[in-house]
C-alpha positions in Angstrom: 0.0 0.0 0.0 1.4 3.4 -1.1 2.1 6.0 1.6 0.1 9.2 1.3 2.1 12.2 0.4 2.5 14.5 3.4 0.9 17.9 2.9 3.3 20.8 3.2 3.2 22.6 6.5 3.5 26.4 6.6 6.6 27.7 8.4 4.8 30.6 10.0 1.1 30.8 11.1 -0.8 33.6 12.8 -4.0 32.3 14.4 -7.0 34.4 15.4 -4.8 37.5 15.9 -6.6 40.5 17.5 -4.9 43.8 18.0 -6.6 46.6 19.9 -5.5 50.2 20.6 -7.5 52.6 22.8 -10.8 53.1 21.0 -9.8 51.1 17.9 -9.7 47.5 16.9 -7.0 47.4 14.2 -7.0 43.6 13.6 -10.0 41.3 14.1 -9.4 37.6 14.3 -6.9 37.3 11.5 -5.4 34.0 10.5 -2.5 34.2 8.1 0.3 31.8 7.1 3.5 31.7 5.0 5.2 28.7 3.4 8.9 28.7 2.7 9.7 29.4 -0.9 6.5 31.3 -1.7 5.7 34.9 -2.3 2.6 35.7 -0.3 1.3 39.2 -1.1 -0.8 41.3 1.3 -3.0 44.0 -0.1 -5.7 46.3 1.3 -6.6 50.0 1.5 -4.6 52.4 3.6 -5.7 51.8 7.2 -6.9 48.3 6.5 -4.5 46.8 9.0 -1.6 45.6 6.8 1.1 47.5 8.6 -0.3 46.5 12.0 -0.3 42.8 11.0 3.3 43.0 9.9 4.4 44.7 13.1 2.8 41.8 15.1 4.6 39.4 12.8 8.0 41.2 13.3 7.6 41.6 17.0 7.1 45.4 17.1 3.5 45.0 18.4 2.2 42.4 20.9 -1.2 41.0 19.8 -4.1 41.5 22.2 -5.1 37.9 21.7 -4.2 35.0 19.3 -1.0 33.0 18.8 1.9 32.9 16.5 3.4 29.5 15.4 6.9 29.4 13.9 8.3 26.1 12.6 5.7 24.2 14.8 6.4 26.1 18.0 3.8 28.5 19.4 4.3 31.9 20.9 1.8 34.4 22.4 3.9 37.3 21.2 7.3 38.1 19.8 9.8 40.8 20.4 11.9 42.2 17.5 15.0 40.3 18.8 13.0 37.0 19.0 11.6 37.5 15.5 15.1 38.0 14.1 16.5 34.9 16.0 13.6 32.9 14.6 14.4 34.0 11.0 11.8 36.7 10.5 13.3 39.9 8.9 11.4 43.0 7.7 12.4 45.7 5.3 10.3 48.8 6.1 9.3 51.4 3.5 11.1 54.1 5.4 14.8 54.5 4.8 16.8 53.6 7.9 20.3 53.5 6.4 23.2 55.8 7.4 23.9 58.0 4.4 27.6 58.5 5.1 28.3 54.8 5.4 28.9 52.4 2.6 26.7 49.3 1.9 28.9 46.9 3.9 29.0 49.2 7.0 25.3 49.7 6.9 24.6 46.0 6.7 26.8 45.1 9.6 26.3 48.2 11.8 25.9 46.9 15.4 26.8 43.4 14.3 30.3 43.9 13.0 32.7 40.9 12.6 35.6 41.1 14.9 39.1 40.0 13.8 42.4 39.8 15.7 42.7 42.1 18.7 39.0 42.8 18.6 39.2 45.1 15.7 36.5 45.2 13.0 37.4 42.8 10.2 36.1 44.8 7.2 37.5 42.3 4.6 35.6 39.5 6.2 32.4 41.5 6.1 32.9 42.5 2.5 33.5 38.9 1.5 30.2 37.8 3.2 28.3 40.6 1.5 29.7 39.7 -1.9 28.8 36.0 -1.4 25.2 36.9 -0.5 24.9 39.3 -3.4 26.1 36.5 -5.7 23.7 34.0 -4.1 20.7 36.2 -4.7 21.9 37.9 -7.9 21.9 41.4 -6.4 24.1 43.8 -8.3 25.3 46.9 -6.4 28.7 48.4 -5.4 29.1 47.4 -1.8 31.8 50.0 -1.2 29.7 53.0 -2.4 28.3 55.3 0.3 24.5 55.2 0.6 24.1 58.9 -0.1 25.6 58.4 -3.6 23.4 55.4 -4.4 20.2 55.4 -6.4 17.0 54.8 -4.5 16.9 51.3 -6.0 20.4 50.4 -4.8 19.5 51.7 -1.3 16.6 49.3 -1.3 18.8 46.4 -2.2 21.1 47.3 0.7 18.1 47.1 3.0 17.2 43.8 1.6 20.8 42.5 2.0 20.8 43.7 5.6 17.5 41.9 6.3 18.8 38.7 4.8 22.2 38.8 6.6 21.5 40.1 10.1 20.1 36.7 10.9 19.5 33.6 8.8 16.3 34.8 7.2 13.6 32.3 6.7 10.7 34.8 6.2 11.4 38.2 4.6 8.8 40.9 4.9 8.9 43.6 2.2 6.8 46.7 2.8 6.0 48.6 -0.4 9.5 47.7 -1.8 8.9 49.4 -5.2 6.9 52.5 -4.1 9.8 54.9 -4.9 10.9 53.3 -8.1 10.6 53.8 -11.8 9.5 50.9 -14.1 13.0 49.6 -14.7 14.1 49.6 -11.0 10.8 48.1 -9.9 11.4 45.2 -12.3 14.8 44.5 -10.6 13.1 44.3 -7.3 10.5 41.8 -8.6 13.3 39.6 -10.1 15.3 39.7 -6.8 12.2 38.8 -4.8 11.6 35.7 -6.9 15.3 34.8 -6.5 14.9 35.0 -2.8 11.8 32.8 -2.8 13.5 30.3 -5.0 16.1 29.9 -2.2 13.2 28.5 0.0 12.7 31.8 1.9 9.1 32.8 2.4 8.4 36.3 1.2 5.6 38.5 2.6 5.2 41.2 0.0 3.0 44.3 0.7 2.2 46.5 -2.3 -0.5 48.8 -3.7 0.6 48.1 -7.2 -2.0 45.4 -8.1 -0.6 44.6 -11.5 2.8 44.0 -9.8 1.1 41.8 -7.2 -0.7 39.5 -9.6 2.6 39.0 -11.5 4.7 38.0 -8.5 2.4 36.4 -6.0 1.9 32.7 -5.4 -0.9 33.7 -3.0 -2.7 37.0 -2.3 -4.4 37.9 1.0 -6.8 40.8 1.0 -7.3 42.7 4.3 -10.2 45.0 4.8 -11.1 46.9 8.0 -8.8 44.7 10.0 -10.2 41.4 8.7 -8.6 39.0 6.2 -11.5 38.8 3.8 -10.0 36.5 1.2 -6.9 34.6 0.1 -6.4 33.8 -3.6 -4.2 31.0 -5.0 -2.4 32.8 -7.8 0.2 30.1 -8.8 -1.3 30.2 -12.3 -1.1 34.0 -12.4 -4.7 34.3 -13.6 -6.4 36.4 -10.8 -7.9 39.5 -12.4 -6.8 42.8 -11.0 -10.4 44.1 -10.9 -11.4 41.2 -8.6 -8.7 42.0 -6.1 -9.6 45.7 -6.2 -13.3 44.8 -5.5 -12.3 42.7 -2.5 -10.2 45.5 -1.1 -13.0 48.1 -1.1 -16.0 45.8 -0.7 -17.6 47.0 -4.0 -16.8 47.3 -7.7 -14.1 49.9 -8.3 -12.5 51.4 -11.4 -8.7 50.8 -11.2 -8.0 54.0 -13.1 -9.9 57.3 -13.0 -10.3 59.6 -16.0 -10.1 63.3 -15.4 -13.5 64.8 -16.2 -13.5 67.4 -19.0 -13.9 71.0 -17.9 -13.2 74.4 -19.5 -9.5 75.3 -19.8 -8.9 79.0 -19.5 -5.9 81.3 -20.0 -2.4 81.0 -18.7 -2.3 81.0 -14.9 1.3 80.1 -14.0 4.2 80.8 -16.4 7.9 79.8 -15.9 10.4 81.6 -18.1 14.1 80.5 -18.5 14.3 78.8 -15.1 17.8 77.6 -14.4 18.6 75.5 -11.3 22.3 76.3 -11.4 24.9 77.9 -13.7 25.3 74.7 -15.8 21.6 73.8 -16.2 19.6 74.4 -19.4 16.8 77.1 -19.2 13.3 75.7 -18.6 10.2 77.4 -19.8 6.5 76.3 -19.6 3.1 77.3 -18.6 -0.1 75.8 -17.1 -3.6 77.2 -17.7 -6.6 77.6 -15.5 -8.6 74.3 -15.3 -5.7 72.3 -16.6 -3.5 69.5 -15.3 0.0 69.6 -16.7 1.8 66.4 -16.2 5.6 66.3 -15.7 7.1 62.9 -16.7 10.7 61.6 -16.8 13.0 59.1 -15.2 13.8 59.3 -11.6 16.6 61.9 -11.3 15.5 63.7 -14.5 15.0 67.0 -12.6 11.2 67.0 -12.3 11.1 67.4 -8.5 14.0 69.9 -8.6 12.0 72.1 -11.0 8.9 72.0 -8.7 11.0 72.8 -5.6 12.5 75.8 -7.4 9.1 77.1 -8.3 7.8 76.8 -4.7 10.9 78.3 -3.1 11.9 75.1 -1.4 15.2 75.2 -3.3 17.0 78.3 -4.6 17.1 78.9 -8.4 20.0 80.4 -10.3 17.9 82.5 -12.6 14.5 82.7 -14.3 11.1 84.3 -13.7 7.8 83.0 -12.4 4.5 84.7 -13.3 1.1 84.2 -11.8 -1.8 85.6 -13.8 0.7 87.8 -15.6 2.2 89.2 -12.4 5.9 88.5 -11.7 6.5 86.8 -8.4 9.4 87.2 -6.0 9.7 83.7 -4.6 12.7 83.1 -2.4 11.1 80.8 0.3 8.2 78.5 0.6 6.4 81.2 2.6 6.6 83.5 -0.5 5.0 80.9 -2.8 2.2 80.2 -0.2 1.4 83.9 0.0 1.3 84.1 -3.8 -1.2 81.2 -3.9 1.0 78.2 -4.8 0.5 74.9 -2.9 3.4 72.3 -3.0 2.3 68.8 -2.1 5.8 67.2 -1.7 6.8 63.7 -2.5 8.3 63.1 1.0 5.1 63.8 3.0 6.2 62.4 6.3 9.4 64.5 6.5 8.3 67.7 4.6 4.6 67.7 4.5 3.5 66.9 8.1 4.3 67.5 11.8 3.9 63.8 12.9 3.7 64.8 16.6 0.8 67.1 16.0 -2.9 66.3 15.6 -5.0 66.0 12.4 -6.6 69.3 13.2 -3.3 71.1 13.8 -1.7 69.8 10.6 -4.8 70.8 8.6 -4.7 74.3 9.9 -0.9 74.9 10.1 -0.5 76.6 6.7 -3.7 78.7 6.8 -3.2 80.0 10.3 0.6 80.5 9.9 1.0 80.0 13.7 -0.1 83.3 15.3 2.2 84.8 17.9 -0.4 84.4 20.7 -0.1 80.6 20.5 -1.5 78.1 18.0 -3.3 75.6 20.2 -6.0 78.0 21.5 -7.6 78.2 18.0 -8.2 74.4 17.7 -11.8 74.2 18.9 -12.7 77.3 17.0 -11.8 75.8 13.7 -12.8 72.2 14.2 -16.2 72.7 12.6 -14.5 73.9 9.4 -11.9 71.1 9.3 -14.3 68.2 10.0 -16.1 68.4 6.6 -12.7 68.1 4.9 -11.7 65.1 7.0 -15.1 63.5 6.1 -14.9 64.4 2.4 -11.4 62.8 2.2 -12.5 59.8 4.3 -9.5 60.3 6.7 -9.8 57.4 9.1 -9.0 58.8 12.5 -10.7 58.4 15.9 -10.8 62.2 16.3 -9.4 65.4 15.0 -7.0 65.4 18.0 -5.4 62.1 17.0 -1.6 62.5 16.4 -0.8 62.1 12.7 2.0 59.6 13.5 -0.7 57.1 14.6 -2.4 57.2 11.2 -1.7 54.9 8.3 0.5 56.2 5.5 -2.5 56.7 3.2 -4.4 58.6 5.8 -1.3 60.8 6.5 -1.2 61.5 2.8 -4.9 62.6 2.9 -4.1 65.0 5.8 -1.5 66.7 3.6 -4.1 67.2 0.8 -6.6 68.4 3.4 -4.2 71.0 4.6 -4.0 72.5 1.1 -7.7 72.2 0.4 -8.4 74.2 3.6 -5.9 76.8 2.5 -7.5 77.3 -0.9 -4.6 78.1 -3.3 -4.7 78.9 -7.0 -1.9 76.6 -8.3 -1.3 73.1 -6.9 1.9 71.2 -7.5 1.4 67.5 -6.8 4.7 65.5 -6.6 3.8 61.8 -6.9 0.3 62.4 -5.5 -0.9 58.8 -5.1 2.4 57.0 -4.5 1.9 54.2 -2.0 -1.9 54.4 -1.6 -4.6 52.0 -2.6 -6.9 52.2 -5.6 -9.9 53.6 -3.7 -7.8 56.4 -2.1 -6.4 57.1 -5.6 -9.8 57.6 -7.0 -10.6 60.1 -4.1 -7.4 62.0 -4.9 -8.3 62.1 -8.6 -11.8 63.4 -7.8 -10.4 66.2 -5.6 -7.9 67.1 -8.3 -10.7 67.3 -10.9 -12.8 69.4 -8.5 -9.8 71.8 -8.1 -9.5 72.3 -11.9 -13.3 72.6 -12.2 -13.1 75.6 -9.8 -10.6 77.2 -12.2 -7.3 76.3 -10.4 -4.2 74.9 -12.2 -2.3 71.7 -11.3 1.2 70.6 -12.1 1.4 66.9 -11.5 4.7 65.0 -11.3 4.1 61.3 -11.6 5.9 58.1 -12.4 2.6 56.2 -12.5 2.0 55.8 -16.2 -1.8 55.1 -16.1 -2.2 58.1 -13.8 -0.1 60.4 -16.0 -2.0 59.3 -19.2 -5.5 59.4 -17.7 -5.2 62.6 -15.7 -3.1 65.0 -17.8 -4.3 67.5 -20.3 -0.7 68.0 -21.5 2.5 66.2 -20.6 6.0 67.7 -20.5 8.8 65.0 -20.6 11.7 66.1 -18.5 15.2 64.8 -19.3 18.5 65.9 -17.7 16.8 69.0 -16.2 15.2 70.4 -19.3 12.0 70.0 -21.2 12.5 67.4 -24.0 9.1 67.7 -25.5 5.4 68.5 -25.0 2.8 65.8 -25.6 -0.9 66.4 -26.2 -4.0 64.3 -27.2 -3.1 60.8 -28.6 0.6 61.6 -28.2 0.2 61.0 -24.5 0.8 57.2 -24.5 3.2 55.0 -22.6 5.4 54.1 -25.5 6.0 57.8 -26.5 6.6 59.0 -22.9 9.1 56.3 -22.2 10.9 56.8 -25.5 11.2 60.5 -24.9 12.2 60.0 -21.2 15.1 57.7 -22.3 16.2 60.1 -25.1 15.6 57.6 -27.8 15.2 59.2 -31.3 
């Protein structure tokens, strides 16, 4: 009689996990498992509970109830040190590397290899890094300092560090491609599959659903703190629309088309803007009711142009006009007074005060912190702020909740709410929907459309090709700090944009 083939057993299992914070149940009876050698993707709206679940898994949070099983042994909770010892490593979305150190130093910081006499054995560390790089087909310069690396290479350093600090058996990747262009994102997907092929379980969190269905063996959807469904995707045949519908609990359009509205005269004009003495002059305009898209590869100069317009960075020369009037912009305060809003790419560091409340962050630009004290105005303005919070569906227990306790997507909505309250004329959106889910994207697009319908102008920097194509009235392709071309109508397509961004004739 033939023996029955033993069913594979997951290396890691979370059973009936509940996590409660004061006044909020973040996770409700979630069961989730990971097999070695698989890529298990986790998707859900911002605030759905994904990050909380990963923090329970990595030991940053203790669950209120439930248990965690690792390699057959059960634990009521983990600490970060226990998780690492048990082979669970996490690569957070935020950059935690030391800019002035090279890759090897960052990987081993706090865990250096000691040689003779107790001194750090750098050659031994370099040898180990190169061996692991070869094993997983990771191509970076391990001797280059982080501050001189591309964003993609910095992410690979973080992955190497997670793999090497302990013998990783489960690797958690939190939005690993959120800051990447198409080419660099593809490298991360390839490396992720290489890691899984070495029998390491990968938990992959991403808002890019097309990316998810390509890479995942299984996909778990979390909604309102509950694991609502898990798909077997080994045949790579799960429709993106089906996952999106599970995420929001109703049918949803993955992409949103800007509604047509009248486009008026020139509102903002930039003439012969030069970032430094060696840069080419940049000239362009954006009209009332229009969304002008800025495209280009990462490092092309798109963000630098936006920062020069808003006064965040100095400009070498050039003039900026608003409704025909020349502006004197030397600081962000100058651009704000002129009526220009700059929604920055780095919202956590530059767009928010994480230690302040939702109410305070929403009011901070409009009130400009009066000398008599800022806090005494809170209750007075709460009635005006609450409709914005409700309109944007910012998920917060109260207006007094500190922004640091909100999910990344809800933090992003607070930044938008701040500028909606301030009511500017020109809005510069730098990667407006990076790292947020499809439903939140649609809300951002609705608000952007509403702003143009009211006669405002928008400059939108985006690496998201469907977003750029569907939302832009015109697209300027930026290459090496200058405008390579302007695209309109049917010219705005993926093939043409990429061709121009790469400088291919």
